[in-house]
HTML snippet that shows the backbone in 3Dmol.js (N, CA, C, O; Angstrom):
<script src="https://3Dmol.org/build/3Dmol-min.js"></script>
<div id="view" style="width:600px;height:400px;position:relative"></div>
<script>
const pdb = `
ATOM      1  N   UNK A   1      -0.187 -27.474 -12.042  1.00  0.00           N
ATOM      2  CA  UNK A   1      -0.799 -26.363 -12.960  1.00  0.00           C
ATOM      3  C   UNK A   1      -0.645 -26.650 -14.307  1.00  0.00           C
ATOM      4  O   UNK A   1       0.375 -27.170 -14.758  1.00  0.00           O
ATOM      5  N   UNK A   2      -1.796 -26.274 -15.101  1.00  0.00           N
ATOM      6  CA  UNK A   2      -1.607 -26.498 -16.535  1.00  0.00           C
ATOM      7  C   UNK A   2      -1.218 -25.274 -17.117  1.00  0.00           C
ATOM      8  O   UNK A   2      -1.157 -24.242 -16.448  1.00  0.00           O
ATOM      9  N   UNK A   3      -0.955 -25.319 -18.299  1.00  0.00           N
ATOM     10  CA  UNK A   3      -0.476 -24.237 -19.206  1.00  0.00           C
ATOM     11  C   UNK A   3      -1.407 -23.059 -19.296  1.00  0.00           C
ATOM     12  O   UNK A   3      -0.968 -21.909 -19.295  1.00  0.00           O
ATOM     13  N   UNK A   4      -2.770 -23.356 -19.380  1.00  0.00           N
ATOM     14  CA  UNK A   4      -3.663 -22.347 -19.558  1.00  0.00           C
ATOM     15  C   UNK A   4      -3.868 -21.652 -18.165  1.00  0.00           C
ATOM     16  O   UNK A   4      -4.020 -20.430 -18.145  1.00  0.00           O
ATOM     17  N   UNK A   5      -3.878 -22.234 -17.226  1.00  0.00           N
ATOM     18  CA  UNK A   5      -4.008 -21.572 -15.877  1.00  0.00           C
ATOM     19  C   UNK A   5      -2.722 -20.689 -15.649  1.00  0.00           C
ATOM     20  O   UNK A   5      -2.980 -19.653 -15.038  1.00  0.00           O
ATOM     21  N   UNK A   6      -1.531 -20.836 -15.959  1.00  0.00           N
ATOM     22  CA  UNK A   6      -0.357 -20.103 -15.860  1.00  0.00           C
ATOM     23  C   UNK A   6      -0.555 -18.761 -17.018  1.00  0.00           C
ATOM     24  O   UNK A   6      -0.448 -17.573 -16.717  1.00  0.00           O
ATOM     25  N   UNK A   7      -0.818 -19.217 -18.172  1.00  0.00           N
ATOM     26  CA  UNK A   7      -1.095 -17.995 -19.146  1.00  0.00           C
ATOM     27  C   UNK A   7      -2.022 -17.140 -18.751  1.00  0.00           C
ATOM     28  O   UNK A   7      -1.825 -15.937 -18.921  1.00  0.00           O
ATOM     29  N   UNK A   8      -3.203 -17.607 -18.150  1.00  0.00           N
ATOM     30  CA  UNK A   8      -4.216 -16.768 -17.910  1.00  0.00           C
ATOM     31  C   UNK A   8      -4.002 -15.844 -16.700  1.00  0.00           C
ATOM     32  O   UNK A   8      -4.304 -14.653 -16.775  1.00  0.00           O
ATOM     33  N   UNK A   9      -3.426 -16.445 -15.465  1.00  0.00           N
ATOM     34  CA  UNK A   9      -3.400 -15.892 -14.263  1.00  0.00           C
ATOM     35  C   UNK A   9      -1.994 -15.198 -13.885  1.00  0.00           C
ATOM     36  O   UNK A   9      -1.919 -14.043 -13.466  1.00  0.00           O
ATOM     37  N   UNK A  10      -0.942 -16.009 -14.077  1.00  0.00           N
ATOM     38  CA  UNK A  10       0.373 -15.761 -13.824  1.00  0.00           C
ATOM     39  C   UNK A  10       1.049 -14.772 -14.881  1.00  0.00           C
ATOM     40  O   UNK A  10       1.686 -13.766 -14.569  1.00  0.00           O
ATOM     41  N   UNK A  11       0.847 -15.147 -15.972  1.00  0.00           N
ATOM     42  CA  UNK A  11       1.834 -14.290 -17.054  1.00  0.00           C
ATOM     43  C   UNK A  11       1.567 -13.032 -17.141  1.00  0.00           C
ATOM     44  O   UNK A  11       2.526 -12.310 -17.413  1.00  0.00           O
ATOM     45  N   UNK A  12       0.267 -12.404 -16.950  1.00  0.00           N
ATOM     46  CA  UNK A  12       0.086 -10.919 -16.888  1.00  0.00           C
ATOM     47  C   UNK A  12       0.864 -10.437 -15.741  1.00  0.00           C
ATOM     48  O   UNK A  12       1.548  -9.428 -15.912  1.00  0.00           O
ATOM     49  N   UNK A  13       0.857 -10.981 -14.660  1.00  0.00           N
ATOM     50  CA  UNK A  13       1.494 -10.440 -13.520  1.00  0.00           C
ATOM     51  C   UNK A  13       2.935 -10.504 -13.629  1.00  0.00           C
ATOM     52  O   UNK A  13       3.601  -9.509 -13.344  1.00  0.00           O
ATOM     53  N   UNK A  14       3.436 -11.488 -13.983  1.00  0.00           N
ATOM     54  CA  UNK A  14       4.831 -11.711 -14.433  1.00  0.00           C
ATOM     55  C   UNK A  14       5.339 -10.440 -15.323  1.00  0.00           C
ATOM     56  O   UNK A  14       6.311  -9.730 -15.064  1.00  0.00           O
ATOM     57  N   UNK A  15       4.428 -10.319 -16.463  1.00  0.00           N
ATOM     58  CA  UNK A  15       4.770  -9.108 -17.551  1.00  0.00           C
ATOM     59  C   UNK A  15       4.839  -7.793 -16.839  1.00  0.00           C
ATOM     60  O   UNK A  15       5.833  -7.076 -16.951  1.00  0.00           O
ATOM     61  N   UNK A  16       3.806  -7.461 -16.111  1.00  0.00           N
ATOM     62  CA  UNK A  16       3.684  -6.283 -15.307  1.00  0.00           C
ATOM     63  C   UNK A  16       4.918  -6.233 -14.492  1.00  0.00           C
ATOM     64  O   UNK A  16       5.696  -5.300 -14.692  1.00  0.00           O
ATOM     65  N   UNK A  17       5.197  -7.145 -13.575  1.00  0.00           N
ATOM     66  CA  UNK A  17       6.482  -7.115 -12.770  1.00  0.00           C
ATOM     67  C   UNK A  17       7.742  -6.929 -13.534  1.00  0.00           C
ATOM     68  O   UNK A  17       8.650  -6.213 -13.112  1.00  0.00           O
ATOM     69  N   UNK A  18       7.794  -7.567 -14.648  1.00  0.00           N
ATOM     70  CA  UNK A  18       9.051  -7.409 -15.611  1.00  0.00           C
ATOM     71  C   UNK A  18       9.063  -5.883 -16.071  1.00  0.00           C
ATOM     72  O   UNK A  18      10.175  -5.360 -16.152  1.00  0.00           O
ATOM     73  N   UNK A  19       7.922  -5.101 -16.385  1.00  0.00           N
ATOM     74  CA  UNK A  19       7.955  -3.870 -16.796  1.00  0.00           C
ATOM     75  C   UNK A  19       8.290  -2.889 -15.546  1.00  0.00           C
ATOM     76  O   UNK A  19       8.895  -1.833 -15.730  1.00  0.00           O
ATOM     77  N   UNK A  20       7.897  -3.268 -14.382  1.00  0.00           N
ATOM     78  CA  UNK A  20       8.104  -2.411 -13.235  1.00  0.00           C
ATOM     79  C   UNK A  20       9.681  -2.421 -12.861  1.00  0.00           C
ATOM     80  O   UNK A  20      10.368  -1.425 -12.636  1.00  0.00           O
ATOM     81  N   UNK A  21      10.089  -3.747 -12.845  1.00  0.00           N
ATOM     82  CA  UNK A  21      11.614  -3.946 -12.407  1.00  0.00           C
ATOM     83  C   UNK A  21      12.481  -3.678 -13.575  1.00  0.00           C
ATOM     84  O   UNK A  21      13.476  -2.955 -13.541  1.00  0.00           O
ATOM     85  N   UNK A  22      12.004  -4.355 -14.685  1.00  0.00           N
ATOM     86  CA  UNK A  22      13.134  -4.107 -15.975  1.00  0.00           C
ATOM     87  C   UNK A  22      13.058  -2.947 -16.503  1.00  0.00           C
ATOM     88  O   UNK A  22      13.911  -2.745 -17.367  1.00  0.00           O
ATOM     89  N   UNK A  23      12.214  -1.953 -16.261  1.00  0.00           N
ATOM     90  CA  UNK A  23      12.221  -0.722 -16.678  1.00  0.00           C
ATOM     91  C   UNK A  23      13.340   0.120 -16.251  1.00  0.00           C
ATOM     92  O   UNK A  23      13.798   1.003 -16.976  1.00  0.00           O
ATOM     93  N   UNK A  24      13.872  -0.198 -14.850  1.00  0.00           N
ATOM     94  CA  UNK A  24      15.106   0.436 -14.482  1.00  0.00           C
ATOM     95  C   UNK A  24      16.293  -0.176 -15.112  1.00  0.00           C
ATOM     96  O   UNK A  24      17.346   0.452 -15.001  1.00  0.00           O
ATOM     97  N   UNK A  25      16.301  -1.247 -15.727  1.00  0.00           N
ATOM     98  CA  UNK A  25      17.566  -1.966 -16.379  1.00  0.00           C
ATOM     99  C   UNK A  25      17.690  -1.746 -17.860  1.00  0.00           C
ATOM    100  O   UNK A  25      18.720  -1.450 -18.466  1.00  0.00           O
ATOM    101  N   UNK A  26      16.432  -1.943 -18.374  1.00  0.00           N
ATOM    102  CA  UNK A  26      16.679  -1.920 -19.747  1.00  0.00           C
ATOM    103  C   UNK A  26      16.165  -3.250 -20.656  1.00  0.00           C
ATOM    104  O   UNK A  26      15.579  -3.205 -21.738  1.00  0.00           O
ATOM    105  N   UNK A  27      16.504  -4.269 -20.002  1.00  0.00           N
ATOM    106  CA  UNK A  27      16.181  -5.668 -20.775  1.00  0.00           C
ATOM    107  C   UNK A  27      15.484  -6.394 -19.414  1.00  0.00           C
ATOM    108  O   UNK A  27      15.533  -6.011 -18.245  1.00  0.00           O
ATOM    109  N   UNK A  28      14.880  -7.467 -19.937  1.00  0.00           N
ATOM    110  CA  UNK A  28      14.275  -8.392 -18.771  1.00  0.00           C
ATOM    111  C   UNK A  28      15.313  -9.439 -18.426  1.00  0.00           C
ATOM    112  O   UNK A  28      15.088 -10.222 -17.503  1.00  0.00           O
ATOM    113  N   UNK A  29      16.411  -9.490 -19.101  1.00  0.00           N
ATOM    114  CA  UNK A  29      17.497 -10.539 -18.681  1.00  0.00           C
ATOM    115  C   UNK A  29      18.019 -10.513 -17.276  1.00  0.00           C
ATOM    116  O   UNK A  29      18.450 -11.482 -16.652  1.00  0.00           O
ATOM    117  N   UNK A  30      17.929  -9.364 -16.892  1.00  0.00           N
ATOM    118  CA  UNK A  30      18.439  -9.080 -15.518  1.00  0.00           C
ATOM    119  C   UNK A  30      17.419  -9.912 -14.468  1.00  0.00           C
ATOM    120  O   UNK A  30      17.861 -10.615 -13.560  1.00  0.00           O
ATOM    121  N   UNK A  31      16.132  -9.743 -14.707  1.00  0.00           N
ATOM    122  CA  UNK A  31      15.144 -10.132 -14.074  1.00  0.00           C
ATOM    123  C   UNK A  31      15.228 -11.841 -13.950  1.00  0.00           C
ATOM    124  O   UNK A  31      15.042 -12.475 -12.911  1.00  0.00           O
ATOM    125  N   UNK A  32      15.538 -12.371 -15.206  1.00  0.00           N
ATOM    126  CA  UNK A  32      15.798 -13.780 -15.283  1.00  0.00           C
ATOM    127  C   UNK A  32      16.908 -14.335 -14.576  1.00  0.00           C
ATOM    128  O   UNK A  32      16.915 -15.430 -14.012  1.00  0.00           O
ATOM    129  N   UNK A  33      17.881 -13.481 -14.643  1.00  0.00           N
ATOM    130  CA  UNK A  33      19.307 -13.927 -13.819  1.00  0.00           C
ATOM    131  C   UNK A  33      19.127 -13.707 -12.342  1.00  0.00           C
ATOM    132  O   UNK A  33      19.845 -14.285 -11.525  1.00  0.00           O
ATOM    133  N   UNK A  34      18.079 -12.791 -11.963  1.00  0.00           N
ATOM    134  CA  UNK A  34      18.018 -12.554 -10.422  1.00  0.00           C
ATOM    135  C   UNK A  34      17.065 -13.678  -9.822  1.00  0.00           C
ATOM    136  O   UNK A  34      17.288 -14.416  -8.862  1.00  0.00           O
ATOM    137  N   UNK A  35      15.946 -13.612 -10.641  1.00  0.00           N
ATOM    138  CA  UNK A  35      14.767 -14.423  -9.914  1.00  0.00           C
ATOM    139  C   UNK A  35      15.007 -16.151 -10.272  1.00  0.00           C
ATOM    140  O   UNK A  35      14.589 -17.014  -9.500  1.00  0.00           O
ATOM    141  N   UNK A  36      15.671 -16.449 -11.432  1.00  0.00           N
ATOM    142  CA  UNK A  36      15.685 -17.741 -11.694  1.00  0.00           C
ATOM    143  C   UNK A  36      16.932 -18.544 -11.522  1.00  0.00           C
ATOM    144  O   UNK A  36      17.101 -19.606 -12.121  1.00  0.00           O
ATOM    145  N   UNK A  37      17.838 -18.009 -10.668  1.00  0.00           N
ATOM    146  CA  UNK A  37      19.105 -18.567 -10.458  1.00  0.00           C
ATOM    147  C   UNK A  37      18.978 -19.856  -9.789  1.00  0.00           C
ATOM    148  O   UNK A  37      19.886 -20.669  -9.962  1.00  0.00           O
ATOM    149  N   UNK A  38      18.003 -20.158  -9.063  1.00  0.00           N
ATOM    150  CA  UNK A  38      17.804 -21.419  -8.321  1.00  0.00           C
ATOM    151  C   UNK A  38      17.002 -22.325  -8.903  1.00  0.00           C
ATOM    152  O   UNK A  38      16.775 -23.393  -8.333  1.00  0.00           O
ATOM    153  N   UNK A  39      16.403 -21.990 -10.252  1.00  0.00           N
ATOM    154  CA  UNK A  39      15.476 -22.795 -10.817  1.00  0.00           C
ATOM    155  C   UNK A  39      14.212 -22.292 -11.114  1.00  0.00           C
ATOM    156  O   UNK A  39      13.997 -21.162 -10.676  1.00  0.00           O
ATOM    157  N   UNK A  40      13.259 -22.866 -11.784  1.00  0.00           N
ATOM    158  CA  UNK A  40      12.114 -22.201 -12.360  1.00  0.00           C
ATOM    159  C   UNK A  40      11.057 -22.210 -11.184  1.00  0.00           C
ATOM    160  O   UNK A  40      10.292 -21.260 -11.017  1.00  0.00           O
ATOM    161  N   UNK A  41      11.056 -23.374 -10.347  1.00  0.00           N
ATOM    162  CA  UNK A  41      10.043 -23.262  -9.011  1.00  0.00           C
ATOM    163  C   UNK A  41      10.354 -22.311  -8.115  1.00  0.00           C
ATOM    164  O   UNK A  41       9.457 -21.652  -7.589  1.00  0.00           O
ATOM    165  N   UNK A  42      11.718 -22.104  -7.810  1.00  0.00           N
ATOM    166  CA  UNK A  42      12.414 -21.245  -6.696  1.00  0.00           C
ATOM    167  C   UNK A  42      12.204 -19.804  -7.308  1.00  0.00           C
ATOM    168  O   UNK A  42      11.927 -18.835  -6.602  1.00  0.00           O
ATOM    169  N   UNK A  43      12.358 -19.739  -8.681  1.00  0.00           N
ATOM    170  CA  UNK A  43      12.213 -18.304  -9.243  1.00  0.00           C
ATOM    171  C   UNK A  43      10.534 -17.920  -9.059  1.00  0.00           C
ATOM    172  O   UNK A  43      10.255 -16.777  -8.696  1.00  0.00           O
ATOM    173  N   UNK A  44       9.614 -18.748  -9.279  1.00  0.00           N
ATOM    174  CA  UNK A  44       8.166 -18.493  -9.238  1.00  0.00           C
ATOM    175  C   UNK A  44       8.057 -18.006  -7.769  1.00  0.00           C
ATOM    176  O   UNK A  44       7.501 -16.932  -7.541  1.00  0.00           O
ATOM    177  N   UNK A  45       8.536 -18.711  -6.832  1.00  0.00           N
ATOM    178  CA  UNK A  45       8.291 -18.349  -5.365  1.00  0.00           C
ATOM    179  C   UNK A  45       8.923 -17.112  -4.994  1.00  0.00           C
ATOM    180  O   UNK A  45       8.371 -16.372  -4.179  1.00  0.00           O
ATOM    181  N   UNK A  46      10.160 -16.783  -5.576  1.00  0.00           N
ATOM    182  CA  UNK A  46      10.827 -15.427  -5.304  1.00  0.00           C
ATOM    183  C   UNK A  46      10.071 -14.459  -6.095  1.00  0.00           C
ATOM    184  O   UNK A  46      10.037 -13.331  -5.603  1.00  0.00           O
ATOM    185  N   UNK A  47       9.473 -14.622  -7.174  1.00  0.00           N
ATOM    186  CA  UNK A  47       8.518 -13.548  -7.740  1.00  0.00           C
ATOM    187  C   UNK A  47       7.302 -13.513  -6.916  1.00  0.00           C
ATOM    188  O   UNK A  47       6.816 -12.403  -6.701  1.00  0.00           O
ATOM    189  N   UNK A  48       6.791 -14.449  -6.470  1.00  0.00           N
ATOM    190  CA  UNK A  48       5.517 -14.273  -5.498  1.00  0.00           C
ATOM    191  C   UNK A  48       5.812 -13.539  -4.163  1.00  0.00           C
ATOM    192  O   UNK A  48       5.053 -12.694  -3.687  1.00  0.00           O
ATOM    193  N   UNK A  49       6.795 -13.873  -3.690  1.00  0.00           N
ATOM    194  CA  UNK A  49       7.261 -13.088  -2.422  1.00  0.00           C
ATOM    195  C   UNK A  49       7.397 -11.632  -2.784  1.00  0.00           C
ATOM    196  O   UNK A  49       6.807 -10.788  -2.109  1.00  0.00           O
ATOM    197  N   UNK A  50       8.179 -11.276  -3.864  1.00  0.00           N
ATOM    198  CA  UNK A  50       8.289  -9.923  -4.191  1.00  0.00           C
ATOM    199  C   UNK A  50       6.998  -9.337  -4.526  1.00  0.00           C
ATOM    200  O   UNK A  50       6.812  -8.169  -4.186  1.00  0.00           O
ATOM    201  N   UNK A  51       6.140  -9.922  -5.097  1.00  0.00           N
ATOM    202  CA  UNK A  51       4.913  -9.334  -5.459  1.00  0.00           C
ATOM    203  C   UNK A  51       3.977  -9.144  -4.254  1.00  0.00           C
ATOM    204  O   UNK A  51       3.184  -8.204  -4.210  1.00  0.00           O
ATOM    205  N   UNK A  52       4.098 -10.129  -3.204  1.00  0.00           N
ATOM    206  CA  UNK A  52       3.353  -9.792  -1.991  1.00  0.00           C
ATOM    207  C   UNK A  52       3.964  -8.732  -1.256  1.00  0.00           C
ATOM    208  O   UNK A  52       3.212  -7.916  -0.722  1.00  0.00           O
ATOM    209  N   UNK A  53       5.266  -8.598  -1.130  1.00  0.00           N
ATOM    210  CA  UNK A  53       5.868  -7.340  -0.521  1.00  0.00           C
ATOM    211  C   UNK A  53       5.431  -6.002  -1.202  1.00  0.00           C
ATOM    212  O   UNK A  53       5.144  -5.010  -0.531  1.00  0.00           O
ATOM    213  N   UNK A  54       5.400  -6.020  -2.428  1.00  0.00           N
ATOM    214  CA  UNK A  54       5.206  -4.740  -3.061  1.00  0.00           C
ATOM    215  C   UNK A  54       3.928  -4.424  -2.898  1.00  0.00           C
ATOM    216  O   UNK A  54       3.625  -3.248  -3.103  1.00  0.00           O
ATOM    217  N   UNK A  55       2.828  -5.419  -2.477  1.00  0.00           N
ATOM    218  CA  UNK A  55       1.421  -5.082  -2.786  1.00  0.00           C
ATOM    219  C   UNK A  55       0.984  -4.332  -1.277  1.00  0.00           C
ATOM    220  O   UNK A  55      -0.166  -3.939  -1.079  1.00  0.00           O
ATOM    221  N   UNK A  56       1.999  -4.210  -0.336  1.00  0.00           N
ATOM    222  CA  UNK A  56       1.669  -3.424   0.841  1.00  0.00           C
ATOM    223  C   UNK A  56       2.366  -2.204   0.621  1.00  0.00           C
ATOM    224  O   UNK A  56       2.298  -1.297   1.450  1.00  0.00           O
TER     225      UNK A  56
END
`;
const viewer = $3Dmol.createViewer("view");
viewer.addModel(pdb, "pdb");
viewer.setStyle({}, {cartoon: {color: "spectrum"}});
viewer.zoomTo();
viewer.render();
</script>
């Protein structure tokens, strides 16, 4: 995936998800520590699973 694709399609969703989850914590650092502990690829996969679960 190139940078433009990520910025156009994934970044707005990640920002929205950060606002929804991070709003309960106060900062986005908790999100980074929770989702990205296994690396960036696993973190993206974890975020995708959480997004799919929340969409139902």
